[in-house]
C-alpha positions, 0 to 999 in steps of 0.5 A: 053866759050862753044862748041857744043857736038862733037867739036874738036877744040878751033875755035868751042868754043864761048861765052855763050849768055849774060844775060839781062843788058849785051852785047857781045863783042870780049872778052865776055859779058860786062855790059851796061853803064848808060842810056842804057839797053839790053835784054838776048843775046844782041850784043849791048845796046839800049839807053834810050828814049830822056830825060830819064836815067838809071843805068848801067846794066839796063835790059829793057826800063822800067828801064829808067826814067826821071831825077829828075826836078830842082827847078822851074820845075815839073815832068809830064809823058813827063819829066820836065815842068816849073811851071807857073806864080803864082806857084813855086816848089823845086827840084824833085817836082811832082807838083807846089805849088800856091803862098800864097793868093793874091801873084804872081810870075814869071813862073819857080819860085823855092820857096815861097820867089819868090812870091810877092804882085802885085804893084799898078799903078804909083801914087797909093799906096796899102791901108791897107784894100788891103794889099796883094791884086792884085786888082787895086780896092785896090789901092788908089791915093797917095797925095803929100805934100803941094807944091809938085806935082804928076808924074808917078814916084811919088811926086816931089818937086815943082820947078817953071820951071819944074812945068810949063814944066810938066803942059804944057806937060800934058795939051798941053797948049800953053803959051805966056809970055808977057813982 
């Protein structure tokens, strides 16, 4: 505690101003907690801006920083943002990494194992020349075995009743059976 020159009582005593990183309480200077800061002579601590953190005893807003990003996100000037489609990131990334050539991924992917080859449309398969391609041009029509037929879900074993129904639905043909 300090007092002015010529003070005559304990009531004239007061605590010395707190240094940066601390604030004044009834019992003297107290260190600012995590995610706050203070300058010299502060009576309270100031919170870091939204989304930012700091160590206990921080002395200015410049001590505040964004928490490291989790996998699938990357650091920008404004904090963490999600990686876009066809990219991924690990923990604490400052940028996203593109999937390997001809592979795709969902937004927010966290590793190269989240990257995969784009599937062909129903009824098609990926040719050897197009292995890994995302282009429909590299897909070829899948042929079924003799006696089977193609549906949007792949080849189906021939069944007279089912085949007639499928053919009728596909061609919208009206069949009249004669007895």
